N, C-alpha and C positions, 0 to 999 in steps of 0.2 A: 529443338531450337535453343541455342545458348542465350543466356541473359547478357545484356551489355555491361561491360565493366570499364572503369576508368574513363578514357577519352573516346570510347566507342560511340558510334552514331547509328541512328535508326533511319532506314530508308523511308521516305514519306510516300512512296508508291506501293511497295509490297510489305512494309513494316517489318523487315528483317534486320537484325543487328549486324553491323559491319565493324571491322577493325578501324582504328583511328587513322592508319596509314593508307587505307583503301580510298582511292579517288572516286570510285563508283561502286554501286551495290553489286555484290557477287551474284545475287539472284536475278535481278531484272535489268542490271547494267545502267540504272539511272545514276546520273552524276550527283555528287554530294552537294547539298545546299539549294535544291530546287525550291521554288516558291509553291504556295498552295495551289495556285492556278496551273502551274506547270505539272505538278503532281497529279492533279485531277485529269489533265489532258493525257498524261502518260497512262493512267489507270484505264481511261476510255480506250486508248489504243491497244493496251494489253487485252482487255475484254473483247474488243472487236476481232483481234487476231485469234483468240480462243474460239470465238463463235463462227469464224469463217470455215467453210467446208474444206476438208483436206483435198489436195489436188488429185490424189489417187486413194480411193477408199481402202480401208484395212482389209476388207474381205477379198479384194482382188489380189492382194499380196500374201494372204494367209496360206494359200496352197503351196506356192513355191517356197515360202519360208519354212513351213513344216516339213516339206519334202527334203530340202537340203539340210535342215537341222537333223532330221532322222538319218540321212545318208552320212552326215558327219560323224554321228555317234556310232553307227554300224561299222563304217569303214575304219574308224580309229580303233574300235574294239577288235575288229577282225585282224588288224595289224598286230595288236598285242597278242591275240590268240596265235598268230603265226610265229611269234617269238617263242611261245610255248612249244610249238612243233619243232622249232630250231633246237630247243633244249632237249627234246626227245631224240632228235637226230644225233645230238652230241652224246647223250647217254647210251644210245644204241650203237655208238661207234661207227657211224656211217663214214665210209672212207672216200666216197666220191665228193670232192669239193664243190662240184657244180650244184649239188643239192643245197649245200650251205648258201652259196651265192644266190640261187633262185629263191630260197626261203627268205633270206635277208632282204633281197630286192623287192619281193612282193610285200613283205611286212612294212618296209620303209615307204613304198608307194601307197599302200593303203592308209598308213598313218598320216602321210603328207596330204593325200586327197581328203581324208577325214577332217583334218585341221582346216584345210582350205574351204571345204563345204560348210563348216561351222562359221567361218568368217563371211562366206557368201550369204548365208542366211541372215546374219546380223546386218550386212550391207543392204540386203533387200528390205529389211525392216526400216532402214533409214532412207529408202528410196534412192539408192546410189546406182547409177547406170552401170558402173564397172562390175557390180555384183551380178547383175543379170547377164552381162556378157560372159563373165567367167562361169556362171551357172550353165549357160548354154554349152560352153566349151567342155565343162566337166561332164555334161550329159553325153556329148558325142564321144568323148574318151571312154566313158563308162560302157556305152554300147559296144564300141570296138573292143575294149579290153575284156569284157565278159564273154563275148563270142570267141575271141582269140584264146582266152584262158581255158575255156571248156574244150575247144578243138585241139589244143596242144596237150593239156594235162589229163583230160578225161574224154577222149574222143568217142568212146563207145558207151559212156555212162547214161547219157540222155540223147534223145533224138536231136540232131543238129538244127532242124527246122524249129523245134520247140524252143531251143536256146535262142535262136535268132529272133523269133517273134516275141518271146518273153523279154529279151533285152530291149527290143525296140519299144515295146509297150511300157515297161517299167522305167527305163532310163530316158527313152525318147519322150515319154509323157512328161517327165520332169523338165526336159528341154523345152517342150511346148509351153508348159506353165511359166517357165522363165522368160520365154519369148513374148508371151502375152503381157506379163508384168513389165518387161522392157518397153513394149509398145505403149502401154498406159502411162508409164513414167515419162517417156520422151514426149508423147503428145500433150500430157498435162504441163510439162515444162514449156512447150511451145505456146500453149494457151495462156500461160502466165506472162510471157514476154509481150511487150507492146509492139504493135505493128505486125 
């Protein structure tokens, strides 16, 4: 915390120093020049807001946040790894341009999905409805994409039923976690609204 200098003023609610040109406290948004009684009321309101229970407990959101944060890291790093494979293709003088296009497309798709999953996890932490909806969409795309990728690129590598069930369990489970979080956030929002 910086010390006040010159014409700086101290907020009477949170006791943080503010610049002279600031009309309200940067921390608690209390306007400059409140009386002692107004400051006491504002402090009581801040304490009451801190003591109030959260509309959706953190433990409900912990699972989808962790899942999508992990997906974000894994997908983004996998996209970077595919760029390494692209370099190997170039050094190996692969003449088929389709392989270059396929590798770049997969790398770009994974990196975009990874960045989006990271944003989704942050949005879920902030209890934003769009994040849960996008998370459900990402899960559906991941299920379809993983099944399709294995059936096209490595059809005989693993049993197709194992791929289908594995994709449904792993990515579908993330979609279910996002759907539960969405339900909790929406119902908590309705409970907060009067009437």
